C-alpha positions in Angstrom: 23.7 -15.5 15.7 25.3 -12.8 13.8 23.1 -9.6 13.6 22.7 -7.4 10.4 21.8 -3.7 10.6 17.9 -4.1 10.0 17.5 -7.6 10.8 18.9 -10.6 12.6 20.7 -13.1 10.2 18.2 -14.5 7.7 18.6 -18.4 7.1 18.6 -19.5 3.3 15.0 -21.2 3.8 13.7 -18.0 5.1 15.2 -15.9 2.0 13.9 -18.4 0.0 10.2 -17.9 1.5 10.4 -14.4 1.1 10.9 -14.8 -2.9 7.5 -17.4 -2.6 5.9 -14.9 -0.6 6.3 -12.2 -3.0 5.8 -14.2 -6.0 2.5 -15.3 -4.5 1.6 -11.6 -3.8 2.4 -10.7 -7.1 0.7 -13.6 -8.8 -2.8 -13.8 -7.2 -2.6 -9.6 -7.5 -2.5 -10.3 -11.3 -5.2 -13.2 -11.1 -7.7 -11.1 -9.6 -6.8 -8.4 -11.7 -7.5 -10.0 -14.9 -10.3 -12.1 -13.7 -13.8 -10.4 -12.1 -14.3 -14.1 -10.7 -11.1 -14.1 -9.0 -11.8 -10.7 -7.4 -15.3 -11.6 -6.5 -13.9 -15.2 -5.0 -10.6 -14.1 -3.2 -11.8 -10.5 -1.7 -15.7 -11.3 -1.3 -16.4 -14.9 -0.4 -13.2 -15.9 1.4 -13.2 -13.1 3.4 -16.7 -13.8 4.9 -15.7 -17.2 5.5 -12.6 -16.1 7.5 -14.3 -13.4 9.4 -16.8 -16.2 10.7 -14.9 -19.6 11.2 -11.2 -18.4 11.2 -10.1 -14.9 12.4 -11.8 -14.8 15.6 -9.5 -17.8 16.5 -6.4 -16.9 15.1 -6.3 -13.4 15.7 -8.0 -13.0 19.2 -6.3 -11.4 22.4 -2.9 -11.9 22.7 -2.0 -12.7 19.0 0.7 -10.7 17.2 -2.7 -9.7 15.0 -5.1 -9.2 17.8 -5.0 -5.6 18.3 -7.3 -2.9 16.8 -4.9 -1.8 14.1 -4.8 -5.3 12.4 -8.5 -5.5 12.5 -9.1 -2.3 10.9 -6.5 -2.4 8.5 -7.6 -5.6 7.2 -11.4 -4.4 6.4 -9.6 -1.2 4.9 -7.5 -3.0 2.6 -10.5 -5.1 1.6 -12.9 -1.9 1.5 -10.3 -0.4 -1.0 -9.9 -3.2 -3.0 -13.9 -3.7 -3.4 -14.2 -0.4 -4.0 -11.6 -0.5 -7.0 -13.5 -3.2 -8.3 -16.4 -1.5 -8.2 -15.2 1.5 -10.0 -13.3 -0.9 -12.5 -16.7 -2.7 -13.3 -19.6 -0.1 -13.3 -18.9 2.2 -15.7 -22.1 4.4 -14.3 -20.1 4.6 -11.1 -16.9 5.5 -12.7 -18.6 8.4 -14.2 -19.9 9.8 -10.6 -17.7 12.9 -9.8 -18.5 12.0 -6.2 -16.6 8.4 -7.0 -13.4 10.2 -7.5 -13.0 10.5 -3.5 -12.9 7.3 -2.6 -9.4 6.3 -4.5 -7.6 9.3 -2.2 -10.3 9.0 0.8 -9.4 5.0 1.5 -5.8 5.8 0.8 -5.4 8.5 3.1 -7.3 6.5 5.9 -4.9 3.8 5.6 -1.9 6.2 6.0 -3.8 8.0 8.8 -4.2 4.4 10.9 -0.7 3.9 10.7 0.5 7.2 11.8 -1.8 7.1 14.7 -0.7 3.8 15.5 2.9 5.1 15.1 2.4 7.5 17.7 0.6 5.1 19.7 4.1 2.7 19.9 6.2 6.0 21.0 5.2 4.8 24.2 5.5 1.0 24.4 8.4 -1.0 25.2 8.8 -4.8 25.4 6.3 -7.5 24.2 2.8 -6.1 23.4 0.0 -8.0 21.7 3.0 -10.6 20.9 5.2 -8.0 19.1 8.2 -6.7 20.7 7.8 -3.0 20.9 10.7 -0.2 20.9 9.2 2.8 20.9 11.2 6.2 20.7 11.6 9.3 18.9 11.7 7.3 15.7 8.4 6.9 15.7 7.4 10.7 16.1 9.6 11.0 12.8 8.3 8.9 10.9 4.7 9.6 11.9 5.2 13.1 10.6 6.5 11.8 7.6 3.2 9.8 7.1 1.2 13.0 8.0 3.6 14.8 4.5 3.0 11.7 2.8 -1.0 12.0 3.1 -1.2 15.8 2.7 1.0 15.3 -0.8 -1.9 12.8 -2.2 -2.8 14.7 -5.6 -4.1 14.4 -9.0 -7.3 12.6 -8.3 -9.4 14.3 -10.8 -7.3 12.7 -13.5 -8.3 8.9 -12.5 -9.4 7.0 -15.0 -10.4 3.5 -16.0 -8.4 1.7 -18.8 -9.8 0.9 -22.0 -8.3 -2.8 -22.1 -9.6 -6.0 -21.1 -8.2 -5.5 -17.5 -9.9 -2.3 -17.1 -7.4 -0.9 -14.8 -7.8 1.9 -12.5 -5.0 4.5 -13.8 -4.0 7.4 -11.3 -1.4 9.4 -13.6 -0.4 12.0 -11.3 0.9 9.3 -8.7 4.5 9.1 -9.4 7.3 7.3 -8.7 8.9 9.8 -6.2 5.4 9.8 -4.3 5.6 6.0 -4.5 9.2 5.7 -3.3 8.3 8.2 -0.4 5.3 6.1 0.5 7.4 2.5 0.5 10.1 4.1 2.6 7.4 5.6 5.0 5.4 2.4 5.2 8.6 0.3 5.7 10.0 2.5 8.5 6.4 2.3 9.8 6.3 -1.6 9.9 9.5 -1.6 11.3 8.8 0.5 14.1 5.5 -0.6 15.1 5.7 -4.5 13.7 9.1 -4.7 13.4 9.1 -8.5 13.5 6.9 -8.7 10.7 9.0 -6.2 8.8 11.0 -8.7 6.5 7.6 -10.2 5.0 5.3 -7.1 5.9 7.4 -4.4 5.1 10.0 -5.2 2.4 8.0 -8.4 0.4 4.6 -6.9 0.4 5.7 -3.2 -0.4 7.7 -4.6 -3.5 4.9 -6.8 -4.7 2.7 -3.7 -5.3 5.8 -1.7 -6.5 7.3 -4.3 -9.2 3.8 -4.4 -11.1 3.1 -0.6 -10.9 6.8 0.1 -12.4 6.9 -3.1 -14.8 3.6 -4.6 -15.5 0.8 -1.9 -15.3 2.1 1.4 -14.7 -0.4 4.2 -13.2 -2.0 1.5 -11.4 -0.2 1.4 -8.0 -3.1 2.0 -5.9 -4.8 -0.9 -7.1 -1.9 -3.1 -6.7 -1.4 -2.0 -3.2 -5.1 -2.4 -2.1 -4.9 -5.8 -3.6 -1.6 -7.0 -2.1 -2.5 -5.5 1.2 -5.7 -7.2 1.3 -4.0 -10.5 0.5 -1.2 -10.2 3.4 -3.7 -8.8 5.6 -5.8 -12.0 5.1 -3.0 -14.6 5.5 -1.4 -12.8 8.6 -4.5 -12.8 10.2 -5.2 -16.4 9.5 -1.6 -17.6 10.0 -0.1 -15.0 12.7 2.7 -17.3 13.5 4.1 -17.4 10.2 6.0 -14.2 10.7 6.5 -14.0 14.5 7.1 -17.1 15.4 7.5 -20.1 12.5 11.0 -21.2 11.5 10.3 -18.8 8.3 10.0 -15.8 11.0 13.1 -13.3 10.8 13.6 -10.9 13.7 14.6 -7.3 14.0 18.0 -6.6 14.9 16.3 -4.1 17.6 19.1 -1.9 16.8 17.8 1.8 17.9 20.3 2.9 15.5 18.2 0.9 12.5 15.2 2.4 14.0 16.2 6.1 14.0 18.1 5.8 10.3 14.6 3.7 8.5 12.5 7.0 9.9 15.0 9.7 9.4 15.3 8.4 5.5 11.2 8.2 5.5 11.5 11.9 6.9 13.9 13.3 4.4 12.2 11.5 1.8 8.8 12.7 2.4 10.1 16.5 2.9 11.8 17.0 -0.4 8.4 15.4 -2.2 6.5 18.2 -0.4 9.3 20.5 -1.5 9.2 19.8 -4.7 5.4 19.2 -5.0 5.0 23.2 -3.7 7.7 24.4 -6.1 5.5 22.7 -9.0 2.2 24.5 -7.3 3.6 27.8 -7.3 5.7 27.9 -10.8 2.9 26.2 -12.5 0.0 28.1 -10.5 -1.9 24.5 -10.0 -4.8 23.8 -7.6 -4.1 20.7 -5.6 -7.0 20.0 -4.6 -8.8 20.6 -8.2 -5.6 20.1 -10.9 -3.1 17.3 -11.9 0.2 18.6 -10.8 2.7 17.2 -13.1 1.3 16.8 -16.3 4.7 18.4 -17.9 6.4 15.2 -16.5 7.3 12.3 -19.5 6.4 9.5 -16.6 3.0 11.3 -16.4 2.8 11.5 -20.4 3.4 8.0 -20.8 0.9 6.8 -18.4 -2.0 9.8 -19.6 -1.7 8.6 -22.9 -3.8 5.6 -22.0 -6.7 7.5 -21.6 -6.4 7.8 -25.5 -6.6 4.2 -26.8 -9.3 2.8 -28.3 -12.2 0.3 -27.0 -11.4 -3.0 -27.8 -12.4 -4.3 -30.7 -13.3 -0.8 -31.5 -12.9 1.1 -35.0 -12.4 4.1 -33.2 -9.9 6.1 -31.0 -12.6 8.3 -29.2 -10.6 10.2 -26.1 -12.1 8.7 -23.1 -12.5 11.4 -20.5 -11.0 11.6 -17.1 -13.5 10.7 -14.1 -14.9 14.2 -13.6 
């Protein structure tokens, strides 16, 4: 087979399946976002059934999803999806100032899990838990990038619940440059630590929450991310062979140059976000633990303007405050 820079050759049916996976993740995310009953069925009832009857067999020791990381990841992703549903559908909870800590906390936990795993993979070589590992300095580089991505989480004091029928959790300060830096870091993590899953779990999964954040419901990236991640983790825990040994699996090129490059790009992108954020903090005298940082940017203003929308079927335009 011909080898390209990031992946081994990609047959047409794998490319088509990539589009199917992307469309399915976006579609189910929209279903659970728009209908409460769908969220309850998919993020509560289904995981209970899978935990009891399916995952103990399919994600057991030796499978490509049998490591501690995959078990922690599926439940932390579900915790995020369910926690955000609680904030969206229970106004009293959303008005509790302590509830504001949940979104950044669950996001930070997910990033930290991956950082720990990246550092762990640094010393691994060959097949481990059904996945080929090629540890190296790229793991350290990307682990540092993940830490930088974690510490640049900001502006959670401005989170609010949209006043339309979908009641989305909107985070105005989480703008495109942080999202892109996150995507680059997370893709590099998957490429480093679960390389042969990166075609789907890296590229398709990340794009499935970035597209809605940019084109369907702006400001709700974290909500999209939690839902699509939970959907993917449930699927891959139930069907671990899909991304590893099935006819649709696509292996990485296993090139050390590719591993180094994706981690370097990730690190540089996150350094750039840190530099810009420090610049804003210093020049505009913002407190990153209390203040929204990017209120001067047009991208922020467009998302934050949703606080001024009237309630559905209401004749007033009373301003909805941020969750403070």
